[in-house]
N, C-alpha and C positions, 0 to 999 in steps of 0.2 A: 760522461754522460750524466745528465741530471736525473735525479730520482723521479721527478715528475714525468719526464719523457719516457723513461723506462716504464713507469707504472702505466702511462697511457697506452703504450704499445702492448703491454701484457694484458690489459683489460680489452683492448681491441680484439687481439687474437684469441683470448679465452671466451669471448662472446661470439666468435667465429664470424666476425665482420670480414668480408673479402679483403685480402691483402696481397698485392704483387710486390715481390722484392727483387730489384735488379742486382745482378752481381757486380761488386766493385772488387778491384784486384790490384790496383796501385793508386798513387795519390791523385792522378789526373782524373781517373774515372770516379774516384771518391768525391773530389770537389765538383765535378759536373753533376753527378747523381744527387749530391746533398743539396744543391740549389734548385731542384726541380719539383719539389713538393711531394715526394713519396712519403708514405707513412713509416717506411722502414726500408733498410738496405740489407744485403747479404754479402758477407765477406766470403767468397768462394775460395776454397782450398786449392783447387786446380789452378785457377787464374792467379792466385797470390803466389803459390809456389813457382809457377812459370815465370811471372814477371819479377819476382824477387831473386830467385835462385837460378832460373833458367833450366830447370829439371822437370822431369815428370812428377805428377801427383801420385807417388808410389812409396810413401813413407820415408822419403829422404829428408824432409823438413823436420826440424827439431821443435821441441816446445819453446826454446828460446827464440828461434826464427819466427815462429807464429805469434808468440806474445809480443814481440817487437812490432809486428804488423798490426796486430790489434790496437796497440797503443797509439800507433801513428794514425790509424783510421779514427780512433776516438778523438784525437787531437784536432783532426781536420773537419770531422762531420758533427753537425748539430742533430742530424737525423739518427735516431736509434738504429742500431744494426745487429743482426745475428751473425755469429762468427763460427766458422767451421773449426771444430776441435778434434777432428779426426777420431782416433781411438782413445784419446786422453794422454797419448805419449808415454805409455808404460802401464804398470799395474795399478792397483787401487790407490796406493799412496800418491803415485803420480797423477792419477785422475783427480784426486782431491786438490792437488796443487794446481792443476790446469783449470779447474772450474773456479777456484778462488782467484787465481791469476787473471783469467779472462774477465771476470766480474770487476775486479778492482782496476783493471786497465781501461775499462769503459764500454765494454760490449754490453748490449741489452739481452743477450742470451747466447747459448752455445749449442752447437750440434755435435752430438756424440754418436759413434756407430760401433757395431758389434763385429768388425772384421778383426781377423788375426793380424799381428804385426809381421811383416810391413804391409800396411793397407794399400788399396789401390783405388783409383777413381771408380765411382759406382757404375760407370757405363762402359767399362773395359772388362775383358775376360780374366779369370783366374782368381776371383775373390773367394777367400775362405773366411768362415765365421768362427768365433769362439763358442763354447757350449752355452746353451740358453741360460742356466743358472748363474753362470758367471756374468753374462751380458746383462741380466736383470739386476744383479748386485751392483754393477756399475752405475746403472741409472738410479738406483736407491741411493747410492753413495753420493752421486751428482746432486740429487735433490737435497740431501742432508747437508752438503758442503756449501751451498750458496748462502750468502749472507741475507739476501732479500728474496722473498717468494716472487717478486716481479722480475727476477732474472730468470728468463725462460730456458727450460731444458727441453731440447728438441732430440728425440730418440729415434735413431735411424737403424734399420736392420738391412743388411745386404744378403740375407738368406735366400732371396728369390733366385739368385743366379746359380748356386750349387745345389740347393736342397728344395727348390720349388716354392710355389705361392703358399701352400698350406703351412709350411714352416715359417714362412715370413709373417703370416697372419698370427700364428701361435706366439711369436716373439713380440709382435705389436701389442697383443693382449697382455703379455707378461710386463711389457714396458708401461703400459697404461696403469697396471696394478701397482708398479714400482714408483708411480708419481709423476711420469713424464707429462709435460704440459702439452707437448705437440708430438704426434706420431708421424713418422717419415718411413713409409715402406718403399724402399729404393727399387727402381727399375722394373715395375710391372710392364709386361711386354705387349699389351693390347688394351684396347678400350674395355674389353670383357674383364680382364684382369683388374683394371682399375675399378671397375663397377663392383667386383668382389671386395676389394679394399673398402670402398665407400659403404657398402652394406654392413661389413664387419665392425666398423667403427662409427656408427651414426652418433652424432652429438659431440664427437671428440675432435678438437682442432687437427685437421689432417693436412699434410704438406704434399704438394706435387712438385716434382723435380723436372722442369721443362728444359731439356737439353736438346738443342737442335742437332740432328744427326745421331742422337743417342738411342737407347733401347725403348724408351717410353714414348707413346705418341704425344705430340705437342698439340694441345687442344685449346679452343677458345675458352675464355673465362666462364661464359654461361654454361658450357658443357662441363667444365671442371666443377662448377657449383652444383649442377644437377647430380653429378656423380657422388658428390659429398665432400669435396676438398673445400677449404676455406682459406688457404694460402698457397702461393706458388712462388718458387724461386726460379730465376732465370740466370743461372751462374755463368753460362758461357756466351750469352748473347753479345755482351760488350766486347769481350776480347776476341770473339770470332768476327764482329764487325770491324774492330780495329785491325785485325790481321788482314782482312780482305782489303781495306782502304790503303794500309801501308804497303802491301804487295803491289797493288795497282800504281800507286804514286812513285814508288821506288823503281818499278819497271819503266815507268815513263822517263824518269831521270836517266836511267841507264841507257835507254834507247835514244833519247834526244839530247842528253847532256844538260837538261834545263828543267826547271819546274814550270815553265811557262806552258800553258794549256793542260795543266794537270787534269787527269780524268776524274777526280773526285773533288767534292767541294772542300774548300779550306776555311777554317775558322778565321775570324778577324784577329789580327795579331794583337791590336791594343785591347780588345775585349778579352782575349785569352790571358794577356798579361794581367789584367784586373782580376780575372778569375783566380790567378795564382798568388794574388796579394800583393802585386807591385804598387798599388795605390798607397798602402801603408809605407812602403819603402820611399816613395816620392814625397809624401807628406813628412815623414821623418827627416828626410835629407833638407827639405825646406826649413824646418823648424830648428834643426841642429847644425846647419851648414857652418863650417868654419870653427866648430866648437870641439871636435873630436881630434 
């Protein structure tokens, strides 16, 4: 990730210019999203863990697993992206390593949360959070650990689930004082709760997590802006769409024995091959044919 692109994204988000970030979760989704003109992308933990390891987003992925994915996304994408860093994968020393590792691997920012280990997806039950003082210290450490101020620190609290919205707002305030660039109050459960979040953090970059089928209402952009949000992530939209499409086309093959008449649109094979970089392979082979 170039310093200029990272700086441009940081400036955009800190001035609260609306930003929609689609979730990328494996290399095909990354290549597709990267070429579409989004100002930023979001490396979803749920989708990345599911596609890479085939397991739930429940604290099963390690720092090494996720750093590998950050580096691969950075290799493929020219578009800056914010990456899910879960709880930092351990204590304070682990957190320092995680922040530095994500930044050097090429992410434009990291999302950190205040859950106890093992963490869980923010729209599933049973989430528990660490004490407020410890959570705020982790955000202060994250801010101090980054090499560039343009590397965004997104501070997420999951306190709404077990302790209610008042505790979540209290934690958001503590994270803001600790230096977080973006506040992420996870899973408010109604428009009214979202409006309370917006009133509590006027003027601060505030992130909405739009999970189809999750706990938070999925709202139009104008409504999110009215409430006070200035960016939204769509972590599950891509893999939910992919899952639905694959299920339909695989069922069709199972039932008919053929892909003829597939019930979903199919990408053009040549265009898809170009997307994956085959033009370089073809050009390379023409230039070096018979010399290897």
